[in-house]
C-alpha positions in Angstrom: -122.5 -24.0 -42.8 -120.0 -23.2 -40.1 -120.3 -19.6 -38.8 -117.0 -17.8 -38.3 -117.1 -15.7 -35.1 -114.8 -12.7 -34.7 -113.9 -11.6 -31.1 -112.6 -8.2 -30.5 -110.7 -8.2 -27.2 -111.0 -5.0 -25.3 -108.3 -3.6 -23.0 -110.1 -4.5 -19.9 -110.4 -8.2 -20.8 -106.6 -8.5 -20.9 -106.0 -7.3 -17.4 -105.9 -9.7 -14.5 -106.7 -7.0 -12.0 -107.9 -3.4 -11.9 -104.5 -2.3 -10.6 -103.7 1.3 -11.5 -99.9 2.2 -11.2 -100.7 5.9 -11.3 -102.7 5.5 -8.1 -100.4 3.1 -6.4 -97.2 5.1 -7.0 -98.8 8.6 -7.1 -96.9 9.8 -4.0 -93.6 7.9 -4.6 -92.5 7.7 -8.2 -90.2 4.7 -8.8 -86.7 5.5 -9.8 -85.8 3.5 -12.9 -82.5 2.6 -14.6 -82.1 0.9 -18.0 -79.2 -1.4 -18.9 -79.1 -1.9 -22.7 -80.5 1.2 -24.5 -80.9 -0.3 -27.9 -84.0 -1.5 -29.8 -85.9 -3.4 -27.1 -84.5 -1.5 -24.2 -86.2 1.6 -25.5 -89.3 -0.4 -26.5 -89.7 -1.7 -22.9 -88.8 1.5 -21.2 -91.2 3.6 -23.3 -94.1 1.3 -22.5 -93.3 1.5 -18.8 -93.3 5.3 -19.1 -96.7 5.1 -20.8 -98.4 3.2 -17.9 -96.7 4.4 -14.7 -95.5 7.7 -13.2 -91.8 6.6 -13.1 -88.7 8.7 -13.2 -86.0 7.4 -15.4 -82.8 8.6 -13.7 -80.1 6.5 -15.4 -79.3 4.7 -18.7 -76.4 2.4 -19.5 -75.0 1.2 -22.8 -71.6 0.3 -24.3 -72.5 2.2 -27.5 -72.0 5.9 -26.7 -74.0 7.0 -29.8 -76.9 4.8 -29.0 -76.8 5.9 -25.3 -77.0 9.6 -26.2 -79.9 9.0 -28.5 -81.8 7.1 -25.8 -81.2 9.8 -23.2 -82.6 12.4 -25.6 -85.7 10.4 -26.3 -86.3 9.6 -22.6 -86.2 13.3 -21.8 -88.9 13.9 -24.5 -91.0 11.0 -23.2 -91.0 11.2 -19.4 -93.2 13.6 -17.5 -90.5 15.5 -15.7 -88.6 16.2 -18.9 -85.3 15.4 -17.1 -82.5 13.8 -19.0 -81.2 10.7 -17.3 -77.6 10.3 -16.4 -75.7 8.0 -18.8 -73.1 5.3 -18.1 -70.9 2.9 -20.0 -70.6 0.4 -17.1 -73.8 -0.9 -15.4 -71.8 -1.4 -12.1 -71.1 2.3 -11.8 -74.8 3.1 -12.5 -76.0 0.7 -9.8 -73.5 2.0 -7.3 -74.4 5.7 -7.9 -78.1 5.4 -7.8 -80.7 4.0 -5.4 -82.9 2.4 -8.1 -86.3 1.0 -7.5 -86.6 -0.7 -10.9 -84.0 -1.9 -13.3 -84.7 -3.0 -16.9 -82.1 -5.3 -18.5 -82.3 -5.4 -22.3 -78.8 -6.3 -23.3 -77.6 -9.1 -25.6 -78.2 -12.4 -23.9 -74.7 -13.0 -22.5 -75.2 -9.8 -20.5 -78.5 -10.8 -18.8 -77.3 -12.7 -15.7 -74.7 -10.5 -14.1 -76.6 -7.2 -14.3 -79.9 -8.8 -13.1 -78.2 -10.4 -10.1 -76.3 -7.3 -9.2 -79.5 -5.2 -9.5 -81.4 -7.4 -7.1 -78.4 -7.4 -4.7 -78.7 -3.6 -4.8 -82.3 -3.7 -3.8 -84.0 -3.2 -7.2 -86.9 -5.1 -8.7 -86.0 -6.2 -12.2 -87.6 -6.6 -15.7 -85.2 -8.8 -17.7 -85.5 -9.7 -21.3 -85.8 -13.3 -22.4 -84.1 -15.7 -22.6 -82.9 -15.1 -19.1 -79.3 -16.3 -19.9 -77.1 -18.2 -22.2 -76.6 -21.2 -19.9 -78.5 -23.2 -17.3 -76.5 -22.3 -14.3 -76.9 -18.6 -15.0 -80.7 -19.2 -14.7 -80.3 -21.2 -11.5 -78.3 -18.3 -10.0 -80.7 -15.7 -11.2 -83.6 -17.5 -9.6 -81.7 -18.0 -6.4 -80.8 -14.3 -6.2 -84.4 -13.2 -6.8 -85.5 -15.3 -3.9 -82.6 -14.6 -1.6 -83.1 -10.8 -1.9 -86.9 -11.0 -2.1 -87.1 -9.0 -5.3 -89.7 -9.1 -8.0 -88.3 -10.2 -11.3 -90.5 -10.2 -14.5 -89.2 -11.8 -17.6 -90.0 -10.3 -21.1 -92.1 -13.3 -22.1 -95.1 -11.1 -22.8 -97.2 -13.7 -24.6 -98.6 -14.2 -21.1 -99.8 -10.6 -21.2 -101.0 -10.5 -24.8 -104.7 -9.5 -24.9 -105.9 -11.8 -27.7 -103.9 -14.7 -26.3 -105.4 -14.2 -22.8 -108.8 -14.3 -24.5 -107.9 -17.5 -26.4 -106.7 -19.2 -23.1 -109.9 -18.1 -21.3 -112.4 -18.8 -24.1 -110.9 -21.9 -25.7 -108.4 -23.6 -23.4 -109.9 -23.0 -20.0 -113.4 -23.8 -21.3 -112.2 -27.2 -22.5 -113.2 -26.7 -26.2 -110.1 -28.6 -27.4 -110.9 -31.6 -25.3 -107.7 -33.5 -24.3 -104.6 -31.8 -25.6 -101.7 -34.3 -26.2 -99.5 -32.5 -28.7 -98.4 -28.9 -29.5 -96.4 -27.9 -32.6 -94.3 -24.8 -32.2 -92.6 -23.1 -35.2 -90.8 -20.1 -36.7 -90.3 -19.8 -40.4 -89.1 -16.1 -40.5 -86.1 -15.5 -42.7 -84.4 -13.8 -39.8 -80.9 -15.2 -40.1 -78.3 -12.9 -41.7 -77.1 -14.6 -44.9 -74.2 -12.2 -45.7 -70.5 -12.7 -45.0 -68.7 -9.4 -44.6 -65.1 -9.4 -43.3 -64.3 -8.7 -39.7 -63.2 -5.2 -39.0 -62.2 -2.8 -36.2 -65.1 -1.8 -34.0 -66.4 1.8 -34.3 -65.0 4.4 -31.9 -68.3 4.8 -30.2 -68.5 1.1 -29.2 -66.7 -0.4 -26.3 -66.1 -3.8 -27.8 -64.4 -5.4 -24.8 -67.3 -4.4 -22.6 -69.8 -5.4 -25.2 -68.3 -8.9 -25.3 -68.1 -9.1 -21.5 -68.1 -12.7 -20.2 -68.7 -14.1 -23.7 -65.8 -15.6 -25.8 -63.9 -12.8 -27.5 -64.2 -12.8 -31.3 -63.3 -10.1 -33.8 -65.9 -7.4 -34.4 -68.1 -7.8 -37.4 -70.7 -5.3 -38.7 -73.4 -8.0 -38.6 -73.2 -8.2 -34.8 -74.1 -4.6 -33.7 -76.7 -3.3 -33.6 -79.3 -6.1 -33.4 -77.4 -8.8 -35.3 -75.9 -10.5 -32.3 -78.6 -13.2 -32.4 -76.8 -14.6 -35.4 -73.9 -15.7 -33.2 -73.9 -18.4 -30.5 -71.3 -16.4 -28.5 -74.0 -13.9 -27.6 -77.2 -16.0 -27.8 -78.8 -19.4 -28.1 -79.8 -18.9 -31.7 -83.4 -19.0 -32.9 -84.3 -21.6 -30.4 -83.3 -19.3 -27.6 -84.8 -16.2 -29.3 -88.1 -17.4 -30.8 -88.8 -20.9 -29.4 -88.6 -19.6 -25.9 -91.7 -17.4 -26.5 -93.9 -20.1 -28.0 -92.8 -22.8 -25.6 -93.5 -20.5 -22.7 -96.9 -19.5 -24.1 -97.8 -23.2 -24.5 -96.7 -24.0 -21.0 -98.7 -21.1 -19.6 -101.9 -22.1 -21.6 -101.6 -25.7 -20.5 -100.3 -25.1 -17.0 -97.2 -27.2 -17.5 -93.9 -27.1 -15.6 -90.7 -28.8 -16.7 -90.3 -31.2 -19.6 -88.8 -34.6 -18.6 -87.0 -35.3 -21.8 -85.6 -33.0 -24.5 -84.1 -33.8 -27.9 -83.0 -31.8 -30.9 -81.6 -32.2 -34.4 -80.6 -29.8 -37.2 -77.7 -27.6 -38.3 -76.6 -25.1 -40.9 -78.1 -27.0 -43.9 -78.8 -24.4 -46.5 -77.3 -21.0 -45.7 -73.8 -22.4 -45.5 -72.0 -19.4 -46.8 -73.2 -17.0 -44.1 -71.0 -15.5 -41.4 -73.7 -16.4 -38.9 -72.9 -19.6 -36.8 -76.4 -20.4 -35.5 -78.6 -23.0 -37.1 -80.7 -22.3 -40.1 -82.8 -25.5 -39.6 -83.6 -27.1 -36.3 -86.2 -29.3 -34.7 -86.7 -30.0 -31.0 -89.0 -32.1 -28.9 -90.1 -31.4 -25.3 -91.7 -34.3 -23.6 -93.9 -33.3 -20.6 -95.3 -36.8 -20.1 -99.0 -36.5 -21.1 -98.1 -33.7 -23.6 -95.4 -33.5 -26.2 -94.3 -30.3 -27.9 -92.3 -30.1 -31.1 -90.4 -27.1 -32.4 -89.3 -26.4 -35.9 -87.5 -23.4 -37.4 -86.3 -22.8 -40.9 -84.8 -19.5 -42.0 -85.4 -20.5 -45.6 -88.4 -21.7 -47.7 -92.1 -21.2 -47.1 -94.0 -21.6 -43.8 -96.5 -24.4 -43.6 -99.3 -22.0 -42.8 -98.7 -18.5 -44.2 -101.1 -17.0 -41.7 -99.1 -18.5 -38.8 -95.4 -18.4 -39.6 -94.4 -18.0 -35.9 -96.9 -19.8 -33.8 -98.2 -22.6 -31.7 -100.7 -25.2 -32.8 -102.6 -27.0 -30.0 -104.1 -30.3 -31.0 -106.9 -31.7 -28.9 -109.3 -34.6 -29.6 -112.1 -32.0 -29.9 -110.4 -29.3 -31.9 -107.3 -27.3 -32.8 -106.1 -23.9 -31.7 -103.7 -21.9 -33.7 -102.1 -19.0 -31.8 -99.6 -16.3 -32.8 -98.7 -12.7 -31.9 -101.2 -11.5 -34.5 -104.3 -13.8 -34.1 -105.8 -17.0 -33.0 -108.1 -19.5 -34.7 -110.1 -22.3 -33.1 -111.2 -25.1 -35.4 -113.6 -27.6 -33.9 -113.4 -31.3 -34.8 -116.3 -31.9 -37.1 -119.2 -29.5 -37.2 -119.2 -26.6 -34.8 -118.5 -22.9 -34.4 -115.1 -21.6 -35.4 -113.7 -18.7 -33.4 -111.2 -16.1 -34.6 -109.5 -13.4 -32.5 -107.0 -10.8 -33.5 -104.4 -8.5 -32.0 -105.9 -5.3 -30.6 -104.0 -2.1 -31.4 -104.2 0.9 -29.0 -103.2 3.6 -31.4 -105.9 6.0 -30.3 -105.1 5.6 -26.6 -101.3 5.8 -27.3 -100.8 7.8 -30.6 -97.1 7.9 -30.1 -97.1 4.2 -31.1 -97.9 5.3 -34.6 -94.6 7.1 -35.1 -92.2 5.4 -32.7 -89.2 4.1 -34.7 -88.8 0.3 -34.9 -91.8 -0.3 -32.6 -93.6 -3.6 -33.1 -97.0 -2.0 -32.8 -98.8 -5.4 -32.4 -96.7 -6.1 -29.4 -97.0 -2.7 -27.6 -100.3 -3.5 -25.8 -98.8 -6.8 -24.5 -95.7 -5.0 -23.1 -97.9 -2.4 -21.4 -99.9 -5.1 -19.7 -96.7 -7.0 -18.8 -95.4 -3.8 -17.2 -98.6 -3.3 -15.3 -98.5 -6.8 -14.1 -94.9 -6.3 -13.0 -95.8 -3.1 -11.1 -98.8 -4.8 -9.5 -96.4 -7.6 -8.2 -94.1 -4.9 -6.9 -96.9 -3.2 -5.1 -98.1 -6.4 -3.5 -94.6 -8.0 -3.2 -95.9 -11.0 -5.1 -95.0 -13.0 -8.2 -95.6 -11.6 -11.7 -97.1 -13.6 -14.5 -93.7 -14.3 -16.1 -91.8 -14.7 -12.8 -88.1 -15.5 -13.0 -88.9 -19.1 -12.2 -91.2 -19.4 -15.3 -88.5 -17.7 -17.3 -85.9 -20.1 -16.0 -88.0 -23.2 -17.0 -88.7 -22.0 -20.5 -85.1 -20.7 -21.1 -83.4 -23.8 -19.7 -85.7 -26.1 -21.8 -84.4 -24.3 -24.9 -80.8 -24.4 -23.8 -81.1 -28.1 -23.2 -82.5 -28.5 -26.7 -79.3 -26.8 -28.0 -77.2 -29.1 -25.8 -79.0 -32.1 -27.2 -78.4 -30.9 -30.7 -74.7 -30.4 -30.0 -74.3 -33.9 -28.5 -76.6 -35.7 -30.9 -78.7 -37.4 -28.3 -81.8 -36.9 -26.2 -81.5 -35.7 -22.6 -83.4 -36.7 -19.5 -83.9 -33.7 -17.2 -84.1 -33.9 -13.4 -85.7 -30.6 -12.5 -85.3 -31.2 -8.7 -81.5 -31.7 -9.0 -81.1 -29.3 -11.9 -79.1 -31.8 -13.8 -79.2 -34.1 -16.8 -79.7 -37.7 -15.7 -76.7 -40.0 -16.3 -74.8 -37.7 -18.7 -71.7 -36.1 -17.4 -70.8 -34.6 -20.8 -74.2 -32.8 -21.0 -73.9 -31.6 -17.4 -70.5 -30.1 -18.2 -72.3 -27.9 -20.7 -74.8 -26.5 -18.2 -72.4 -23.6 -17.5 -70.3 -21.9 -20.2 -66.8 -20.7 -19.4 -66.7 -17.0 -18.6 -64.0 -14.8 -20.1 -61.7 -13.2 -17.4 -62.1 -11.1 -15.3 -65.9 -11.9 -15.2 -66.9 -14.6 -12.7 -69.7 -17.0 -13.5 -72.6 -16.8 -11.0 -73.9 -19.9 -9.2 -76.8 -20.3 -6.8 -74.2 -20.6 -4.0 -72.3 -17.4 -4.8 -75.1 -14.9 -5.2 
């Protein structure tokens, strides 16, 4: 009989170094500003406060009510007890404060400009994934990080997830899968809003023009804010940009892969046709890395193929299979052999506030803490973090190219050196979205 082995991953196993932010920054607390004080903005910021002696001096959000709530909570959390200054315009915040670290956790159309202006102001940046809504934004963000010699960590925290680090070390790096030639990526969460409320006037506490920013202007709808903007292509790249980017990036990291050479995608709104949302409810994508192919599938309806792994990556080797998700991993050998199972490690005893924090994804908190420690270690050493902006650019661009392929109805050959689609002018015209005036689209040349 096969013996099922359970591995408990301790905190120490997930850390690449013994770096201690409290020691490194004991005499000089980093001054922190947050742009985007909603759900994940607070989630990221509170994890940073947990692992480092930072001083949060400024918060920015276009929702005045959300901003005031965040300021109150930060004062309760940070060691000084000070209430950060609040702003409705990130440009004013950056101009009035000499910030060491800036966190960007806005809707996706607002990632590029604040990140670029923050590094221009001399800050190191933690920016949420996907890094932008079009390819040229990503190219400009990478160029800016390098030009101003700033550390930029992307919120692709699967690379810092303890049980996934264990799976990479124990399964992938030890060669237990043999030759891996195919990876299946999927998300079957019913996460797309299926309602169709009428458009309305925005609430008084929300600056809708600033919320929209460089994105196309559309009428306010209650679905959009808070947290519903992922349902609209104006502010996001749909579920491919939101969920595929995590699993694709995790698979690239585990297999040490760079750019895909060819991308294709099909799908559409096939089932939930009466919804206000304009992102796809069904979509497949294929990423061809040469010796390895990866396929993506999402459905916001129906059952997942594997109920234990509804959002996951399945690595297929000639010696075995690895299933990996945010909650667990399973190694199944080909034929007889020892199965290995690992699970997420919670840290509720070490961080009891995690038990009561509103809207916290408790299974993700340990990964974010390690992602922040890795970010701070890179700042201390002036090196590259595990999810450096270049890695975020590769994973984000790959997903954007999948959406371009879907829109055009054909596969795309990608020239990573040139940063262009080979022999397809129509596809290349879609690498940069038009910005709404007065906002100016960044390029690698104008940062």
